[in-house]
C-alpha positions as CSV (number, residue, x, y, z in Angstrom):
1,M,0.0,0.0,0.0
2,S,1.5,3.4,-1.0
3,H,1.1,6.6,0.9
4,A,-1.3,7.9,-1.7
5,E,-3.7,5.0,-1.2
6,I,-4.5,5.8,2.4
7,D,-4.4,9.6,2.3
8,D,-8.2,10.0,2.6
9,E,-8.6,7.6,5.5
10,Q,-5.5,8.2,7.6
11,T,-4.4,5.2,9.6
12,W,-2.4,6.1,12.7
13,V,0.2,4.1,14.6
14,L,1.1,5.0,18.2
15,V,4.7,4.5,19.2
16,A,5.6,4.8,22.8
17,G,8.9,4.1,24.6
18,T,9.6,3.6,28.3
19,G,9.5,7.3,29.1
20,W,13.0,7.1,30.5
21,R,15.6,9.6,29.3
22,N,17.8,7.2,27.4
23,D,19.8,9.3,24.9
24,P,21.7,8.0,23.1
25,L,19.9,4.8,22.6
26,P,21.9,1.6,22.3
27,K,22.8,1.2,18.6
28,P,20.4,-1.8,18.0
29,Q,17.4,0.1,19.5
30,Q,18.4,3.2,17.5
31,L,18.5,1.4,14.2
32,A,15.2,-0.4,14.9
33,A,13.4,2.8,15.9
34,E,14.7,4.6,12.8
35,A,13.6,1.7,10.5
36,I,10.1,1.8,12.1
37,G,9.9,5.6,11.5
38,R,10.9,5.4,7.9
39,A,8.7,2.4,7.2
40,L,5.6,4.1,8.7
41,A,6.2,7.3,6.7
42,H,6.9,5.4,3.4
43,R,3.8,3.3,3.8
44,G,1.5,6.3,4.4
45,F,0.7,5.9,8.1
46,G,0.3,8.7,10.5
47,L,2.4,8.7,13.6
48,V,1.3,9.5,17.2
49,T,4.1,9.8,19.7
50,C,4.7,11.4,23.1
51,G,7.9,13.1,22.1
52,W,10.0,11.7,24.9
53,Y,13.7,11.0,24.6
54,G,14.9,7.6,23.2
55,V,12.6,5.6,21.1
56,D,9.9,8.2,20.6
57,R,12.4,10.8,19.4
58,A,14.3,8.4,17.1
59,V,11.1,7.2,15.5
60,T,9.8,10.7,15.0
61,R,13.0,12.1,13.5
62,A,13.3,9.2,11.0
63,F,9.5,9.5,10.2
64,A,9.9,13.2,9.5
65,G,13.0,12.7,7.4
66,E,11.3,10.1,5.3
67,L,8.2,12.4,4.8
68,Q,10.5,15.2,3.7
69,A,12.3,12.9,1.2
70,L,8.8,12.0,-0.2
71,G,7.8,15.6,-0.4
72,L,4.9,15.1,2.0
73,P,3.7,17.5,4.8
74,L,4.6,16.5,8.3
75,S,1.8,18.6,9.8
76,R,-0.9,16.2,8.4
77,R,0.9,13.0,9.5
78,L,2.4,13.6,13.0
79,K,0.6,14.1,16.3
80,Q,2.5,14.6,19.5
81,S,1.2,14.6,23.0
82,C,3.2,15.4,26.1
83,R,2.5,16.2,29.7
84,G,4.7,18.6,31.5
85,P,7.5,20.9,30.3
86,M,9.0,18.6,27.6
87,N,10.8,19.8,24.5
88,L,9.0,18.2,21.6
89,P,11.3,17.6,18.7
90,F,8.7,18.8,16.3
91,L,6.0,21.3,17.0
92,V,3.3,20.7,14.4
93,A,-0.3,21.9,14.1
94,T,-2.6,19.0,14.4
């Protein structure tokens, strides 16, 4: 399924890590998180994440990079939710 095929009915995937500040991630976790982010973007899914350090941030950055490479707007495909004074890697209108 391509990103164009599910544009009208957005399918969203929630990615949540442990919530622990774990930057940098161990290399295997970093590579897996980046692969997930790229795959979700390439296949047209929307991403919901909390924006925490570690897995959340790695998935989000890879997701955003893939959307940029595809020429697709991040604002329609990323939703972030965070309690407290957290620096979200991407501030996007939802």
